[in-house]
N, C-alpha and C positions, 0 to 999 in steps of 0.2 A: 668637468673635471678626469683629470687624465686616472690610470691608473695609480700611479703611486699616488696623488693625490688622495684617492679613496683607499688607499692602502693606511697612510697617513694619519686620515679621517678617523679608519676605522680602528687602529690603536689606541687615539686621542678619546675616543670612545669607552674602550673598552679600559684604557685607563680611572677613566670616572668611575663606571662600576666599579671596579678594585677599590678606589679609595672610598664611595659609599660605603661596598659590603665591611670593609676594613675601619671602618672609623664611625660609623654612622649603621651599623646592622638594624635597629629596628625601623629607621628608614628606609634601610635597605628592601625590604621585605615587605613595605606597603606600596614602593614603587613597583615592584613586580606585577602586581595588581593593578595598574595603571593601563589603560587601552594603549598598541603598541606606538602608533601615530605621539601619542605626546611623552612615551618612557624615555626616551632618549634625551630628551631635553630635561624630564623633569632630574634625572640623573648627571648630568652637565650640572644644573644648578645649584642640586646638591654638593657637588665637587668643587666648584667655586666654596661656597657655605664651608666646606671643610679646611678649603686652603685659608680662609680668610679667620675664622675662628681659630685653629691650630698657630696661626702666624706668631702669636708671643708667645705662646709654650715651648714650640721650636726652636727659639731663638736664644744664647746664652746669653743675653742681657737686651731689657727694653728696647732701646734704641736700635738694635736689629731686626727687633721685631716688627717697630715701626715702619723699617726700612723696607719690609718684605709687606708690610699694607700701602704704602707710597707706592710701590713695581705696580702695585695692581690696579691703584687706581690711574696710572699713567696706562697700562694695559687696555683697560676697559676704555678710555681714548682713544684710545691706538685702532680698536677692536670697532670701536660706534663709527673709526672716520675708515673701514675699509682695511685697514693695516694689516698684515698679517705678524701675531704674534707666538714666538719659538716657545711652547705650552702647552700640553697636552687639553688642558681645561680652559686654557683662554684658546683653543683650536677649536675646542667643541662651543662653547659660548659661540664663538664669531659664527660658525654654523646654525646655531639654534635662533640668534639673532635675526641673521638672513634668513632662514625658512620659516620662523614663527612671527617674525617679527612682534618681540618682545619688547617691553617700557624700560629704555636707560635708564627712567627716574629711579625706576626699584631698584635694581642693581645697583647705583649709585647710593641710594638710601642704607642697604644694607651694608656696602664699604663704609660711609660714612660716619654708622654708630661706631663701630670694629675701635675704626680710627680715631674718634672723637674719646672713644674709652680706655683704647692705649694712650695717646695723649694726656690723660687725669693726672691727678696728683697722686702719691704712691698712694698716700693717708686716703686715698676718695671715700666716700660714703653715699651711696643715694639716699638721698632725704625722706623719700615715699615710695607705697610699692608703686603708686601710679609710675615713678622713673622710671623702673625695673621694665612695667607693662609695655612702657613706651619703649623702653631696650629690647623686648622679647618682640613687639611688633616688628620694629626695625630690622631685628634681623632673623624672624622667624615665620613672621607672618608675608613679608616681603617674598619668600621665595614660596610660596602657593599662592599669590597674587601673580607669581610670573607664572608657575606651573596653569593655572589656569587659565588665563592668554597663551599662553601652549596648547592647551588644549581645548583651546579659542571656543569656551565659556563667557559670554559677555551678559555680567549679572551684578548688579548693586549687593543683592541677596547671600549670593556666594562670597562676594568678597568680604560682605561683611562675616560671615559663618566662617572666613577663613581666619580673618582678623581674632575673634574670637580664640581658634583653635590654634594660632602661633603664638598669641600672648598664653595661652595654657602651656603648648609645651617649652615655649623659652619660661617660664618662669622654674617649671619644673627641672629643665636642664639646670639652671643656676645653682636651684636648694641641690643636686645632687654633686656640684661640681663642689659643695662646700670642703669634702675633706682633702681633696687633690689643692684646693686652695693656701687650706692650712698647712698639708703639708711641704708645699712648692715655696711659698709664699711667708708664710708664718702667719698668717694673719685669716681671717672671715670674710670672704666677700661676698657682696650683692644680697646683705639683707641690710632694709633699711631703718635709716637711723632712727625715726619715730619707733621700727618697730621692736629696735635693740632695746630703747631706753625703755621702754615699756616693760620690757622682760629682764631687764636686769645686765645686759650686756654692753651697753655704751658708758664709754670710761671718757669723762672728759679733760683733757689738763691743757688750761690755761683758754687758745683760741680752737687746739685742734683737739680730735675729737677719734678713738676709736675702739673697733670691740673688741672684746676680749673674752674670752671663754677658756675658763678653767676646768679641770675634774668635774667640779661640784655642777657646773652647769651642761657637762656635757651627758648622751646618755638619756631613754625615757624620763617623763617627768622633771628634764633639767630648763632652762631659762632656754637656749638655745632652742630642741626637741619644743617649746612650745611657739618660737619665733617662725621656725619652721614652720607648725600646724598654721599660723595664723597664713602666712603667704601661700601656702599651698591650699588653703579655704580660697582663696581667689581667686589659684589656677582651675579648680573645680565648679567655683559659679560660671568661669567663661566655657567651662564642658555645658553647665546644665544648658546653659544659653542655647550656646551652637546645637545642641540637640532640641530645644522649643523653635527651631527654624527649619529645623528636618525637612519640615511637609512643604515649605517654600521655596527651598533651595532645587536647582534645576537638577535633575537626576545626575545628569552628563558633571557635577561638579563633585559627585558622593566620593567619587575614591577618591578624589585630589585631596579629601580632607579626611582620609584615614590615619592620616597623625593625632587624630583625636584617641584611636584606640591605645596608643603604647603611653599617650599623657595618662591616660587615664588606670592604663594599667601601674606604671610609675606612680601615682596617687594614691591605687589601691596597697602596694606593697608597703607606700608609706606607713598608711595608718598601719597594715598589721604590724610594723614593727614600731609602733607608738612615733611615728616622726625622728628617730633616733637614725640620722645620716651614718651616722660611722656603723652601723649595724654592716656587719660583711657581708650578710644575706641578698642585701640587694644590690652587688656588683655580682652575684651573682647571672649564668644564663641573661633574660632579656630584662632589663629593670628587675629583677630579681624572680622572673618567672620562668618558668621552666620553657626552652626554644620550643620544645614541640607543642606545652599549651600555648605557647604565645600564637606560632603563626597558625594553629586550627584556628585560634581564636580571631585572629586575623582574616580569616580567610572563610570562617563564618560569617563577619562583619562583611567583606566583601561580593561573596556572596549573595546576600539579601541587600545589597547594595546600601548599607546603613555606613553609618561611622559612630 
């Protein structure tokens, strides 16, 4: 590679690191504990996730957001065909795919999940928690599968553990996004219909249903907090399972699974606030925890090769 190309690639990776630091800080700190050989790949993958996860929120209308996602679909096809795509994240991904031979399948599955979500009817409500778990795996576990590949870890046990960590992380992120969605779209998204119905949040009008959250349902002890608790309990179960697997997961995979730590921090802070996702303290620091304490906690887990 010539000097200009090296400088361009260096700038592309710097862009990826900055994006992750700005928009995914809790995972940014996790990636700093990865071995140098796999760190660049992990930052490129997380930056790709940021590009696709923010596509709809950055757009002025849903069609524009969908077009952005479809652009990435075409970009992935071009990257895997060895063609140049003039975008720093695409350039970084191209290098990662070439040097680490990561699976196109997982990248495609992650993007397809975003596109399917963007294409859904405005009033769509997931039917069950299992649907949320699938979405969480498609968008979060896939990143861990790819990072394991980039780290040279080939283990079904590690992949199984990554599945649980990703599902827990994804469910937590969906719960924490409730205030944002209510503010932006005027409705609660990603609470399953069966859970919403159980806690008196589901309103049926003819063939359509929607989740309505009034003042009485908000705050600790309200129906929404009960629904959040139910989904959070599933996320907690995934983290318990992944810890049960820790003795059989290859040691080289443990630092890739560090995102289990911020997921647990978020769940612990939610519990402290009685599962009130509107408690402003949850948006402070890192998932509600002091940044210093979070970094110390993460460093302690990494030093002990735990997750």
